[in-house]
Wavefront OBJ file of the C-alpha trace (Angstrom):
o trace
v -21.245 -5.736 -40.029
v -18.777 -8.318 -38.914
v -16.729 -7.635 -35.679
v -13.015 -7.299 -36.172
v -10.419 -10.339 -34.906
v -8.891 -9.914 -31.645
v -5.109 -10.813 -32.128
v -3.828 -12.551 -29.509
v -0.210 -11.745 -29.064
v 2.505 -14.322 -27.800
v 4.621 -12.951 -24.705
v 7.616 -12.559 -26.275
v 9.679 -9.293 -27.505
v 7.388 -9.387 -30.646
v 4.252 -9.406 -28.934
v 5.547 -6.722 -26.502
v 6.524 -4.799 -29.973
v 3.130 -5.479 -31.086
v 1.286 -4.180 -28.243
v 3.205 -1.269 -28.009
v 2.354 0.278 -31.565
v -1.440 -0.821 -31.586
v -1.641 1.300 -27.899
v 0.234 4.392 -29.800
v -2.035 3.848 -33.005
v -5.122 4.574 -30.635
v -5.970 0.715 -29.907
v -6.859 -1.152 -26.969
v -4.726 -4.298 -25.621
v -5.236 -6.267 -22.874
v -2.348 -6.811 -20.521
v -1.847 -9.053 -18.111
v -0.856 -7.776 -14.535
v -0.055 -9.483 -11.150
v -3.763 -8.482 -9.733
v -5.989 -9.087 -13.392
v -5.993 -8.669 -17.457
v -6.237 -4.908 -17.726
v -7.670 -3.072 -20.668
v -5.171 -0.524 -21.743
v -4.818 2.428 -23.649
v -3.123 5.667 -23.917
v -4.397 7.601 -21.218
v -3.680 10.894 -23.024
v -5.425 10.546 -25.642
v -9.719 11.327 -25.218
v -10.608 8.508 -28.421
v -8.424 6.058 -26.969
v -9.877 6.348 -23.280
v -13.386 6.771 -24.911
v -12.488 3.322 -26.316
v -12.486 1.597 -23.278
v -15.970 2.505 -21.974
v -17.180 1.632 -25.081
v -15.769 -1.629 -25.469
v -16.415 -2.643 -21.426
v -19.849 -0.483 -21.369
v -18.428 0.919 -18.050
v -20.511 3.890 -16.930
v -19.013 7.414 -17.823
v -18.482 8.853 -14.001
v -16.437 5.811 -12.792
v -12.454 6.717 -13.133
v -9.617 4.509 -13.947
v -6.292 3.507 -12.797
v -3.625 4.824 -14.580
v -0.563 2.140 -15.189
v 3.257 3.884 -15.259
v 6.451 2.030 -15.463
v 8.275 4.154 -12.848
v 7.841 6.543 -10.038
v 9.106 9.336 -11.852
v 6.528 9.107 -14.189
v 4.177 9.179 -11.550
v 5.768 12.217 -9.990
v 5.279 14.191 -13.007
v 1.655 13.505 -12.871
v 0.052 13.945 -9.512
v 1.401 15.398 -5.920
v 2.491 13.148 -3.036
v 2.488 13.578 0.057
v 4.569 11.989 2.906
v 2.407 8.885 3.422
v 2.003 8.650 -0.369
v 5.862 8.822 -1.084
v 6.333 6.205 2.229
v 3.779 3.519 1.068
v 5.075 3.898 -2.842
v 8.490 3.174 -1.500
v 7.321 -0.158 0.228
v 4.829 -1.233 -2.318
v 5.587 -0.506 -5.489
v 5.735 -1.968 -7.939
v 2.651 -3.957 -7.255
v -0.791 -4.923 -6.449
v -1.080 -0.586 -4.341
v -2.881 1.861 -6.204
v -2.440 5.274 -4.632
v -5.110 8.127 -5.334
v -3.103 11.809 -5.595
v -3.549 15.562 -6.167
v -3.324 16.102 -10.123
v -0.607 18.339 -11.242
v -0.985 21.006 -13.279
v -0.565 20.098 -16.906
v -0.658 16.730 -16.372
v -1.853 15.870 -19.823
v -3.794 13.432 -19.123
v -7.172 12.739 -20.693
v -10.310 13.883 -18.602
v -11.970 10.796 -19.076
v -9.260 8.756 -16.883
v -9.955 11.192 -13.991
v -13.850 11.488 -14.378
v -13.988 15.144 -13.471
v -12.429 15.071 -10.389
v -9.382 16.956 -9.332
v -6.973 13.664 -8.654
v -6.090 10.718 -10.598
v -5.497 7.175 -9.050
v -2.270 5.751 -10.093
v -0.199 2.564 -9.994
v 3.249 1.087 -11.099
v 2.348 -2.599 -11.973
v 4.969 -5.971 -10.809
v 4.378 -7.752 -13.748
v 7.160 -8.339 -16.000
v 4.837 -8.021 -19.675
v 3.088 -5.137 -18.204
v 6.522 -3.551 -17.070
v 7.976 -4.261 -20.372
v 4.684 -3.113 -22.614
v 5.168 0.221 -20.321
v 8.420 0.842 -21.386
v 7.950 0.341 -24.579
v 5.471 2.443 -24.771
v 6.623 5.085 -23.076
v 3.889 6.604 -21.316
v 0.711 6.017 -19.467
v -1.680 3.439 -20.111
v -5.614 3.758 -18.541
v -6.150 0.080 -17.257
v -8.932 -1.121 -15.593
v -10.107 -4.712 -15.798
v -10.721 -6.047 -18.969
v -14.517 -6.993 -18.861
v -17.580 -6.242 -19.786
v -18.293 -3.749 -16.873
v -19.688 -5.019 -13.664
v -18.633 -8.462 -14.506
v -16.171 -10.985 -13.120
v -12.791 -9.513 -13.538
v -10.278 -11.766 -15.835
v -7.489 -13.496 -14.511
v -6.718 -15.512 -17.716
v -6.684 -14.212 -21.265
v -9.379 -17.019 -22.039
v -11.513 -15.107 -19.340
v -10.751 -11.983 -21.270
v -11.886 -13.001 -24.963
v -15.010 -14.852 -23.128
v -16.083 -10.913 -22.425
v -14.671 -8.770 -24.865
v -13.508 -10.837 -27.640
v -14.093 -8.732 -31.158
v -14.399 -5.492 -29.233
v -10.941 -4.748 -28.488
v -7.681 -4.728 -30.937
v -5.387 -7.258 -28.891
v -4.705 -9.575 -25.438
v -1.054 -10.325 -24.815
v -1.337 -13.315 -23.063
v 0.835 -13.976 -19.682
v -0.886 -16.718 -18.375
v -2.580 -16.803 -15.017
v -2.244 -13.815 -12.958
v -0.536 -14.308 -9.522
v -2.722 -12.324 -7.085
v -6.073 -12.728 -8.457
v -7.301 -9.840 -6.673
v -7.151 -5.846 -8.399
v -5.099 -3.563 -5.931
v -5.575 -2.342 -3.012
v -6.805 1.360 -3.812
v -5.830 4.164 -1.439
v -7.086 8.192 -1.301
v -3.510 9.680 -0.865
v -5.415 13.524 -1.119
v -5.497 14.243 2.805
v -2.998 14.023 5.415
v -3.891 10.817 6.410
v -4.698 7.708 3.501
v -7.751 6.337 3.454
v -8.870 2.836 2.505
v -10.802 2.949 -0.151
v -11.344 -0.688 -1.786
v -9.363 -3.842 0.000
v -7.265 -5.611 -2.673
v -4.359 -7.240 -2.925
v -2.073 -5.660 -0.446
v -3.668 -6.333 2.745
v -4.460 -3.387 5.539
v -2.065 -5.477 7.881
v 0.854 -4.632 5.957
v -0.092 -1.155 5.085
v -0.588 -0.406 8.904
v 3.123 -1.814 9.258
v 4.052 1.559 7.152
v 5.191 4.486 9.214
v 2.920 7.057 9.454
v 0.620 5.487 6.800
v -1.792 3.315 8.246
v -4.657 3.663 6.080
v -8.234 5.617 7.939
v -11.309 4.052 7.046
v -13.317 5.532 4.379
v -15.963 8.438 4.822
v -19.534 7.337 3.767
v -20.115 7.740 -0.236
v -22.495 11.276 -1.270
v -23.916 11.132 -4.336
v -23.553 8.473 -7.074
v -20.383 9.173 -8.482
v -17.198 6.983 -7.091
v -14.145 8.471 -5.953
v -12.299 5.547 -7.735
v -12.310 2.727 -9.972
v -13.592 -0.871 -8.600
v -16.327 0.963 -6.183
v -19.867 0.716 -7.642
v -22.343 -1.192 -4.873
v -22.444 -4.232 -8.369
v -19.206 -5.020 -9.392
v -17.776 -8.385 -10.770
v -21.122 -9.575 -10.674
v -21.910 -13.351 -12.455
v -24.641 -14.053 -14.434
v -26.254 -16.001 -11.757
v -28.096 -15.087 -8.297
v -24.964 -15.193 -5.974
v -25.318 -16.239 -1.798
v -22.846 -15.155 0.641
v -22.098 -16.890 4.015
v -23.579 -20.576 2.413
v -22.925 -23.960 5.042
v -25.464 -25.561 3.685
v -26.840 -24.771 -0.095
v -30.000 -25.096 -1.425
v -30.730 -27.929 -3.998
v -29.178 -26.618 -7.631
v -27.271 -24.202 -6.183
v -23.337 -24.303 -7.190
v -21.782 -24.159 -3.710
v -17.938 -22.678 -3.759
v -16.550 -24.212 -0.623
v -13.948 -22.804 1.548
v -11.691 -24.786 3.539
v -11.745 -28.759 4.258
v -15.163 -28.074 5.967
v -17.163 -28.125 3.185
v -18.035 -31.485 1.818
v -20.046 -31.626 -2.182
v -18.787 -28.645 -2.743
v -18.696 -28.328 -6.861
v -15.989 -25.946 -6.320
v -13.718 -24.473 -3.895
v -11.528 -21.011 -2.848
v -8.789 -23.275 -1.242
v -9.208 -26.476 0.041
v -7.272 -26.145 2.988
v -8.982 -22.727 3.847
v -5.512 -20.536 2.599
v -6.403 -17.270 1.560
v -3.931 -16.556 -0.706
v -5.027 -19.364 -2.640
v -8.158 -18.157 -2.649
v -7.699 -14.820 -3.590
v -5.537 -15.789 -6.459
v -8.327 -18.550 -7.029
v -11.148 -16.306 -6.781
v -12.401 -14.782 -10.034
v -11.469 -18.199 -11.935
v -13.621 -19.992 -9.660
v -16.449 -17.538 -10.077
v -16.255 -18.037 -13.674
v -16.486 -21.839 -13.897
v -19.193 -21.486 -11.501
v -20.814 -18.927 -13.959
v -20.447 -21.375 -16.715
v -22.322 -23.964 -15.171
v -25.446 -21.739 -15.776
v -27.142 -22.523 -11.881
v -27.467 -19.586 -9.049
v -24.409 -20.169 -6.959
v -23.894 -20.268 -2.940
v -20.570 -19.536 -1.599
v -19.154 -20.626 1.891
v -18.318 -18.040 4.327
v -14.568 -16.715 4.281
v -13.049 -15.012 7.229
v -12.892 -11.415 7.041
v -8.592 -11.413 8.078
v -5.712 -10.455 5.846
v -6.961 -10.853 2.210
v -9.966 -12.368 3.242
v -10.724 -8.613 3.550
v -10.520 -8.259 -0.082
v -12.380 -11.207 -0.907
v -15.358 -10.631 1.208
v -15.705 -7.047 -0.510
v -15.495 -8.541 -3.775
v -17.830 -11.540 -3.054
v -20.143 -8.585 -1.282
v -20.114 -6.316 -4.372
v -20.818 -9.681 -6.685
v -24.114 -10.731 -4.428
v -25.409 -7.141 -4.960
v -28.110 -6.115 -6.366
v -27.862 -5.024 -10.059
v -29.056 -2.061 -11.834
v -30.725 -1.983 -14.529
v -30.312 1.198 -16.671
v -30.927 1.701 -20.263
v -28.063 0.659 -22.273
v -27.000 1.923 -25.704
v -26.605 -0.593 -28.496
v -23.321 -1.841 -28.407
v -20.741 -1.142 -31.221
v -17.222 -2.915 -32.122
v -14.204 -0.785 -31.232
v -11.665 -0.399 -34.406
v -8.538 1.141 -33.531
v -8.297 4.269 -36.150
l 1 2 3 4 5 6 7 8 9 10 11 12 13 14 15 16 17 18 19 20 21 22 23 24 25 26 27 28 29 30 31 32 33 34 35 36 37 38 39 40 41 42 43 44 45 46 47 48 49 50 51 52 53 54 55 56 57 58 59 60 61 62 63 64 65 66 67 68 69 70 71 72 73 74 75 76 77 78 79 80 81 82 83 84 85 86 87 88 89 90 91 92 93 94 95 96 97 98 99 100 101 102 103 104 105 106 107 108 109 110 111 112 113 114 115 116 117 118 119 120 121 122 123 124 125 126 127 128 129 130 131 132 133 134 135 136 137 138 139 140 141 142 143 144 145 146 147 148 149 150 151 152 153 154 155 156 157 158 159 160 161 162 163 164 165 166 167 168 169 170 171 172 173 174 175 176 177 178 179 180 181 182 183 184 185 186 187 188 189 190 191 192 193 194 195 196 197 198 199 200 201 202 203 204 205 206 207 208 209 210 211 212 213 214 215 216 217 218 219 220 221 222 223 224 225 226 227 228 229 230 231 232 233 234 235 236 237 238 239 240 241 242 243 244 245 246 247 248 249 250 251 252 253 254 255 256 257 258 259 260 261 262 263 264 265 266 267 268 269 270 271 272 273 274 275 276 277 278 279 280 281 282 283 284 285 286 287 288 289 290 291 292 293 294 295 296 297 298 299 300 301 302 303 304 305 306 307 308 309 310 311 312 313 314 315 316 317 318 319 320 321 322 323 324 325 326 327 328 329 330 331 332 333
């Protein structure tokens, strides 16, 4: 059976209207955000959300982030603690996700929360994502627009390389500015807990009075508490080694800073962590396309370096190999 064609939508009023129409009928649209491209679907529709899992081959126990146009829409779905209010005021819209207790009558598909009594919410800052959210006028579930566990997409071409024929459309907004997924904070308790480092550095979070994040407690069981927390995630197909100052023969060496002579690729020639964060997934895609093992030079664990090292560690983690059901193409109803 031939796969359906994935439409490429233009970043203008026509493309935005087309994206909203596809989403309203239960389809899947990849959208640019300031972090990475997200695979969006109506967060209230079981069939639409199930389409995300099918297209990505995503484990059903892994919850999804819900994207919203404004804070009032977020308050309608979840209860905000004082710390969450302060964090939202400081960083929304932007690359921060807050995990909050669900309100009764929230209307979200239970597939979004993976059976938890909390929900992960974010207000994206990208103007195209905001425009689609306003045109759609509802909550959108939107994990990264890539096959589950693989390298996150920061361009429309990355999306199509992994999901062409499996989703309805991609809205091409160019390269993502931040290039790393959002920081995730658990705000279900009295003090926020850092679940995943990301686009808002911990040092910036610590400047919000009464909202400095605490380190996470050890996970109990295999089900993650928030998106992007699987041990093996963001992975290239090739084997990946970290903190490599001298690569082995045949390895694709990814450098960082000026002290990596001979590196085939670099996260930042000057050793700039903001540049490295924006380049991380693009460089991993390029290295993986070379078809050889990958080695990455050390990256400092400070500022955005914390999130960069988190993604690299998950990318290098041994990959599970559970049995998989046959892949079938997604078709919008």
